[in-house]
Backbone as CSV, one residue per row, in Angstrom:
resi,resn,N_x,N_y,N_z,CA_x,CA_y,CA_z,C_x,C_y,C_z
1,UNK,20.396,2.108,39.309,20.548,0.997,38.388,21.639,1.278,37.353
2,UNK,22.280,0.244,36.926,23.274,0.329,35.868,22.620,-0.118,34.566
3,UNK,22.899,0.606,33.477,22.294,0.306,32.193,23.366,0.053,31.155
4,UNK,23.124,-0.931,30.312,24.060,-1.229,29.225,23.968,-0.187,28.122
5,UNK,22.770,0.372,27.926,22.554,1.371,26.884,21.398,2.263,27.297
6,UNK,21.552,3.563,27.051,20.500,4.536,27.364,20.252,5.372,26.120
7,UNK,19.013,5.386,25.659,18.609,6.227,24.529,18.255,7.618,25.060
8,UNK,18.224,8.626,24.206,17.840,9.978,24.660,16.416,9.999,25.221
9,UNK,16.191,10.915,26.162,14.850,11.069,26.725,13.894,11.585,25.662
10,UNK,12.701,11.065,25.686,11.639,11.478,24.784,10.333,11.397,25.545
11,UNK,9.625,12.503,25.593,8.351,12.581,26.311,8.507,12.159,27.772
12,UNK,9.644,12.537,28.364,9.868,12.313,29.787,10.436,10.962,30.174
13,UNK,10.622,10.071,29.205,11.160,8.747,29.501,12.328,8.431,28.568
14,UNK,13.258,7.657,29.093,14.375,7.180,28.272,14.287,5.667,28.180
15,UNK,14.496,5.178,26.998,14.522,3.747,26.727,15.910,3.233,27.136
16,UNK,15.949,2.190,27.990,17.230,1.680,28.489,17.295,0.162,28.356
17,UNK,18.535,-0.307,28.169,18.757,-1.757,28.131,19.492,-2.160,29.402
18,UNK,18.958,-3.164,30.048,19.569,-3.740,31.235,19.763,-5.220,30.935
19,UNK,21.008,-5.639,30.709,21.258,-7.002,30.250,20.759,-7.137,28.832
20,UNK,19.858,-8.073,28.609,19.299,-8.238,27.261,17.843,-7.788,27.168
21,UNK,17.370,-7.061,28.163,15.979,-6.601,28.197,15.922,-5.083,28.209
22,UNK,14.836,-4.549,27.642,14.638,-3.106,27.535,13.460,-2.652,28.391
23,UNK,13.604,-1.453,28.960,12.542,-0.816,29.733,12.667,0.690,29.598
24,UNK,11.971,1.432,30.456,11.942,2.893,30.378,12.127,3.490,31.764
25,UNK,13.005,4.499,31.852,13.253,5.187,33.117,12.817,6.644,33.023
26,UNK,12.585,7.241,34.216,12.282,8.672,34.291,13.586,9.445,34.490
27,UNK,13.504,10.760,34.667,14.681,11.614,34.785,15.508,11.317,36.040
28,UNK,14.900,10.699,37.037,15.625,10.336,38.256,16.347,9.001,38.114
29,UNK,16.145,8.311,36.993,16.787,7.014,36.786,16.006,5.841,37.335
30,UNK,14.765,6.080,37.716,13.898,5.036,38.252,13.042,4.460,37.134
31,UNK,12.861,3.150,37.165,12.024,2.521,36.144,10.583,2.982,36.249
32,UNK,10.058,3.442,35.140,8.622,3.708,34.999,7.961,2.493,34.357
33,UNK,8.698,1.843,33.453,8.239,0.611,32.807,9.400,-0.382,32.921
34,UNK,9.166,-1.472,33.613,10.214,-2.465,33.859,10.797,-3.017,32.563
35,UNK,12.038,-3.496,32.607,12.678,-4.062,31.411,12.105,-5.440,31.065
36,UNK,11.081,-5.420,30.234,10.352,-6.630,29.869,10.470,-6.974,28.390
37,UNK,11.127,-6.108,27.616,11.044,-6.201,26.167,12.362,-6.658,25.539
38,UNK,12.245,-7.413,24.435,13.415,-7.858,23.678,14.085,-6.673,22.988
39,UNK,13.286,-5.752,22.480,13.747,-4.510,21.871,12.715,-3.438,22.179
40,UNK,13.149,-2.174,22.129,12.218,-1.075,22.407,12.714,0.190,21.731
41,UNK,11.778,1.065,21.422,12.095,2.346,20.800,11.528,3.466,21.658
42,UNK,12.019,4.664,21.444,11.613,5.820,22.240,10.140,6.158,22.030
43,UNK,9.576,6.824,23.036,8.196,7.276,22.942,8.083,8.422,21.942
44,UNK,6.991,8.417,21.223,6.649,9.473,20.287,5.134,9.497,20.164
45,UNK,4.559,10.668,20.362,3.100,10.820,20.312,2.422,9.874,21.296
46,UNK,3.025,9.752,22.492,2.502,8.990,23.639,2.538,7.473,23.462
47,UNK,3.208,6.982,22.413,3.326,5.546,22.177,4.775,5.170,21.921
48,UNK,5.115,3.916,22.243,6.451,3.403,21.958,6.324,2.013,21.359
49,UNK,7.148,1.741,20.354,7.182,0.417,19.727,8.075,-0.491,20.569
50,UNK,7.566,-1.687,20.878,8.326,-2.667,21.657,8.193,-4.039,21.013
51,UNK,9.256,-4.842,21.167,9.265,-6.183,20.590,9.326,-7.222,21.697
52,UNK,8.390,-8.157,21.640,8.386,-9.312,22.544,7.979,-10.538,21.748
53,UNK,8.632,-11.639,22.032,8.321,-12.910,21.363,8.315,-12.790,19.841
54,UNK,9.233,-11.996,19.303,9.387,-11.893,17.855,8.448,-10.946,17.147
55,UNK,7.543,-10.272,17.874,6.583,-9.357,17.246,6.661,-7.977,17.874
56,UNK,6.389,-6.964,17.043,6.358,-5.579,17.498,4.928,-5.148,17.778
57,UNK,4.751,-4.420,18.874,3.484,-3.833,19.279,3.770,-2.427,19.783
58,UNK,2.739,-1.714,20.206,2.907,-0.381,20.775,2.345,-0.360,22.188
59,UNK,3.088,0.316,23.083,2.650,0.472,24.467,2.392,1.941,24.771
60,UNK,1.630,2.176,25.856,1.450,3.537,26.352,2.444,3.779,27.486
61,UNK,2.360,4.919,28.145,3.323,5.288,29.184,3.216,4.438,30.448
62,UNK,2.176,3.646,30.570,2.066,2.746,31.720,2.664,1.373,31.406
63,UNK,3.040,1.144,30.138,3.587,-0.147,29.730,2.536,-1.100,29.193
64,UNK,1.297,-0.643,29.142,0.196,-1.477,28.647,0.217,-1.494,27.118
65,UNK,0.079,-2.690,26.536,-0.003,-2.813,25.072,-1.328,-2.218,24.619
66,UNK,-1.250,-1.189,23.773,-2.459,-0.528,23.284,-2.698,-0.796,21.798
67,UNK,-1.650,-1.194,21.081,-1.813,-1.641,19.693,-1.115,-2.986,19.591
68,UNK,-1.916,-4.026,19.588,-1.398,-5.395,19.522,-1.426,-5.828,18.064
69,UNK,-0.477,-5.276,17.315,-0.486,-5.520,15.882,0.302,-6.728,15.441
70,UNK,1.185,-7.196,16.331,2.062,-8.315,15.975,2.755,-8.056,14.643
71,UNK,3.415,-6.907,14.573,4.082,-6.479,13.351,5.474,-7.090,13.229
72,UNK,5.953,-7.197,11.982,7.324,-7.658,11.719,8.326,-6.598,12.144
73,UNK,7.985,-5.325,11.944,8.798,-4.177,12.332,7.857,-3.040,12.695
74,UNK,8.353,-2.089,13.492,7.553,-0.921,13.868,8.477,0.246,14.172
75,UNK,8.060,1.435,13.756,8.824,2.657,13.986,8.002,3.612,14.846
76,UNK,8.648,4.671,15.299,7.983,5.679,16.111,6.886,6.379,15.317
77,UNK,5.872,6.836,16.035,4.809,7.614,15.407,5.321,9.011,15.069
78,UNK,4.852,9.523,13.945,5.132,10.888,13.519,3.959,11.344,12.661
79,UNK,3.518,12.560,12.867,2.367,13.109,12.128,1.131,12.220,12.271
80,UNK,1.003,11.576,13.433,-0.172,10.749,13.714,-0.136,9.358,13.126
81,UNK,0.970,8.975,12.472,1.053,7.666,11.821,2.321,6.925,12.234
82,UNK,2.187,5.619,12.404,3.327,4.767,12.705,3.644,3.887,11.519
83,UNK,4.903,3.839,11.148,5.353,3.003,10.036,5.565,1.587,10.552
84,UNK,4.892,0.603,9.925,5.006,-0.786,10.350,5.205,-1.703,9.148
85,UNK,5.827,-2.832,9.417,5.944,-3.887,8.409,5.016,-5.007,8.849
86,UNK,4.113,-5.377,7.950,3.094,-6.377,8.261,3.031,-7.382,7.109
87,UNK,3.312,-8.627,7.426,3.321,-9.695,6.419,4.239,-9.369,5.240
88,UNK,5.408,-8.803,5.567,6.423,-8.558,4.552,6.327,-7.254,3.797
89,UNK,5.279,-6.463,4.018,5.114,-5.174,3.334,4.931,-4.070,4.373
90,UNK,5.282,-2.850,3.982,5.188,-1.701,4.873,3.916,-0.903,4.615
91,UNK,3.414,-0.309,5.703,2.268,0.579,5.640,2.285,1.485,6.860
92,UNK,1.222,2.258,7.047,1.150,3.208,8.152,-0.171,3.039,8.895
93,UNK,-0.054,2.980,10.230,-1.244,2.848,11.074,-1.473,4.141,11.846
94,UNK,-2.727,4.329,12.278,-3.037,5.455,13.157,-2.879,4.993,14.608
95,UNK,-3.125,5.880,15.554,-2.907,5.564,16.967,-3.921,4.566,17.525
96,UNK,-4.916,4.197,16.737,-5.850,3.134,17.125,-5.423,1.783,16.557
97,UNK,-4.393,1.775,15.716,-3.901,0.538,15.125,-4.509,0.203,13.780
98,UNK,-5.318,1.110,13.247,-5.940,0.889,11.943,-5.023,1.382,10.830
99,UNK,-4.938,0.608,9.754,-4.125,1.028,8.628,-4.756,2.231,7.939
100,UNK,-3.976,3.313,7.827,-4.385,4.502,7.089,-3.755,4.498,5.707
101,UNK,-2.586,3.883,5.590,-1.939,3.640,4.306,-1.640,2.151,4.288
102,UNK,-2.309,1.425,3.412,-2.254,-0.034,3.400,-0.828,-0.555,3.228
103,UNK,-0.548,-1.724,3.819,0.798,-2.293,3.709,1.058,-2.914,2.333
104,UNK,1.416,-2.034,1.392,1.745,-2.495,0.042,3.069,-1.892,-0.441
105,UNK,3.864,-1.375,0.499,5.115,-0.711,0.161,6.296,-1.653,0.389
106,UNK,7.294,-1.562,-0.490,8.489,-2.401,-0.365,9.370,-1.965,0.788
107,UNK,9.411,-0.669,1.041,10.209,-0.096,2.119,9.588,1.239,2.476
108,UNK,9.646,1.607,3.741,9.054,2.875,4.172,9.781,3.380,5.403
109,UNK,9.754,4.699,5.565,10.380,5.358,6.706,9.350,6.216,7.407
110,UNK,9.636,6.599,8.654,8.729,7.445,9.420,8.528,8.782,8.716
111,UNK,7.377,9.381,8.965,7.089,10.689,8.392,8.028,11.733,8.959
112,UNK,8.450,12.650,8.097,9.216,13.836,8.459,8.326,15.004,8.083
113,UNK,7.719,15.628,9.068,6.693,16.621,8.766,5.480,15.862,8.241
114,UNK,5.028,16.222,7.067,3.857,15.544,6.504,4.206,14.701,5.293
115,UNK,5.483,14.325,5.161,5.916,13.490,4.047,6.741,12.314,4.549
116,UNK,6.615,11.198,3.834,7.402,10.010,4.168,8.032,9.456,2.897
117,UNK,9.260,9.011,3.045,9.990,8.407,1.930,9.654,6.921,1.887
118,UNK,9.234,6.437,0.711,8.828,5.048,0.541,9.381,4.492,-0.766
119,UNK,9.394,3.192,-0.859,9.786,2.520,-2.102,8.607,1.663,-2.545
120,UNK,8.160,1.910,-3.774,7.020,1.196,-4.343,7.351,0.877,-5.793
121,UNK,7.167,-0.375,-6.151,7.484,-0.839,-7.509,8.922,-0.513,-7.906
122,UNK,9.825,-0.614,-6.935,11.234,-0.390,-7.185,11.644,1.061,-7.328
123,UNK,10.728,1.989,-7.079,11.020,3.413,-7.239,10.805,4.144,-5.919
124,UNK,11.704,5.106,-5.657,11.543,5.944,-4.472,10.468,6.979,-4.713
125,UNK,9.662,7.192,-3.680,8.569,8.158,-3.748,8.459,8.867,-2.412
126,UNK,7.696,9.950,-2.414,7.335,10.656,-1.185,5.814,10.656,-1.098
127,UNK,5.304,10.186,0.040,3.862,10.142,0.274,3.460,11.196,1.287
128,UNK,2.269,11.735,1.105,1.691,12.621,2.116,0.975,11.746,3.145
129,UNK,0.553,12.344,4.253,-0.104,11.580,5.314,-1.429,10.972,4.876
130,UNK,-2.009,11.469,3.793,-3.244,10.854,3.292,-2.956,9.768,2.250
131,UNK,-1.683,9.447,2.054,-1.309,8.365,1.152,-1.111,8.777,-0.288
132,UNK,-1.236,10.086,-0.584,-1.064,10.562,-1.952,0.423,10.671,-2.286
133,UNK,0.783,10.180,-3.445,2.161,10.288,-3.917,2.379,11.701,-4.425
134,UNK,3.287,12.439,-3.776,3.555,13.814,-4.206,4.804,13.904,-5.068
135,UNK,5.617,12.867,-5.061,6.817,12.818,-5.899,7.214,11.367,-6.089
136,UNK,7.620,11.019,-7.311,8.123,9.672,-7.576,9.299,9.761,-8.532
137,UNK,10.314,8.954,-8.274,11.478,8.954,-9.157,11.088,8.402,-10.513
138,UNK,11.799,8.841,-11.532,11.525,8.360,-12.877,12.336,7.107,-13.188
139,UNK,13.283,6.784,-12.316,14.123,5.612,-12.518,14.219,4.832,-11.216
140,UNK,14.740,3.647,-11.316,14.932,2.832,-10.126,16.326,3.096,-9.556
141,UNK,16.512,4.344,-9.071,17.801,4.751,-8.527,17.584,5.850,-7.507
142,UNK,18.635,6.155,-6.737,18.554,7.196,-5.716,18.492,8.594,-6.306
143,UNK,19.358,8.911,-7.246,19.399,10.256,-7.810,18.621,10.259,-9.112
144,UNK,17.430,10.802,-9.055,16.531,10.790,-10.202,15.876,12.155,-10.359
145,UNK,15.106,12.269,-11.389,14.382,13.513,-11.632,12.910,13.306,-11.310
146,UNK,12.219,14.396,-11.192,10.790,14.333,-10.887,10.056,13.723,-12.070
147,UNK,9.249,12.698,-11.792,8.469,12.062,-12.848,7.065,12.641,-12.911
148,UNK,6.410,12.668,-11.771,5.009,13.038,-11.806,4.593,13.675,-10.487
149,UNK,3.852,14.718,-10.567,3.226,15.309,-9.398,1.723,15.174,-9.593
150,UNK,1.060,14.560,-8.635,-0.372,14.331,-8.804,-1.204,15.564,-8.489
151,UNK,-0.641,16.448,-7.723,-1.368,17.650,-7.357,-1.546,18.550,-8.581
152,UNK,-2.707,19.167,-8.749,-2.971,20.043,-9.897,-2.232,21.364,-9.742
153,UNK,-2.064,21.840,-8.551,-1.430,23.130,-8.339,-0.506,23.006,-7.127
154,UNK,0.771,23.029,-7.399,1.742,22.894,-6.315,2.823,23.941,-6.500
155,UNK,3.025,24.758,-5.495,4.023,25.818,-5.550,4.590,25.931,-4.134
156,UNK,5.421,24.986,-3.768,5.918,24.908,-2.401,7.419,24.694,-2.378
157,UNK,7.993,25.138,-1.328,9.372,24.793,-1.050,9.334,23.658,-0.044
158,UNK,9.832,22.481,-0.436,9.784,21.306,0.424,11.200,20.939,0.844
159,UNK,11.399,20.810,2.105,12.679,20.327,2.610,12.435,18.932,3.127
160,UNK,13.025,17.965,2.480,12.767,16.580,2.784,14.012,15.935,3.375
161,UNK,13.819,15.193,4.426,14.929,14.483,5.030,14.879,13.046,4.544
162,UNK,15.862,12.645,3.752,15.895,11.311,3.174,16.802,10.384,3.948
163,UNK,16.706,9.095,3.678,17.514,8.102,4.348,18.987,8.221,4.035
164,UNK,19.359,8.843,2.925,20.774,8.958,2.550,21.323,10.347,2.846
165,UNK,20.583,11.178,3.544,21.070,12.507,3.869,20.025,13.564,3.558
166,UNK,20.422,14.800,3.693,19.486,15.902,3.512,19.273,16.181,2.034
167,UNK,18.026,16.208,1.640,17.670,16.454,0.253,16.707,17.631,0.220
168,UNK,17.075,18.670,-0.477,16.188,19.824,-0.591,15.611,19.892,-1.989
169,UNK,14.314,19.999,-2.066,13.645,20.116,-3.359,12.860,21.410,-3.392
170,UNK,13.001,22.120,-4.446,12.186,23.298,-4.645,11.304,22.997,-5.847
171,UNK,10.066,22.709,-5.564,9.151,22.317,-6.620,8.311,23.506,-7.049
172,UNK,8.437,23.856,-8.270,7.638,24.931,-8.829,6.816,24.334,-9.960
173,UNK,5.579,24.032,-9.661,4.732,23.373,-10.642,3.410,24.108,-10.704
174,UNK,3.015,24.467,-11.869,1.723,25.117,-12.059,0.870,24.278,-13.004
175,UNK,-0.154,23.668,-12.473,-1.074,22.911,-13.303,-2.136,23.824,-13.883
176,UNK,-2.807,23.353,-14.895,-3.863,24.165,-15.510,-5.201,23.811,-14.933
């Protein structure tokens, strides 16, 4: 088969565009999941986000819809959570489709390790997988200083991958 676009292989399958439809091929170039989707993303944690009829859902490796969320947007799963936009706000779902971090975020990105970059109330923050804010900007801008750490005792070196490039933070905080 000839493909208009081929994404990198992930979990044994590559997302490919044939004409205006997307599907998934194996390493031999044979379709494992026929090109049925308006848009599609690579597999991650055994699920892939696909768009049909204007809505995003998640499929398994057989092409069966396993999370019929009808989301506005959907990203790959990372750290057990998928970043989705639902009714105009972003949140994170688990692999069963249940919200683990409610959709109340203005903007959100997939988790990198156990942290995700989000925008809430006009400020950039980093959330942990349990939804706790571990860092929030003190201003409504990209380059800001640490405002608040909710953890009582934090002494970690965190390497965070941000949307604007690599950002390294060395947080040395000792709570009482």
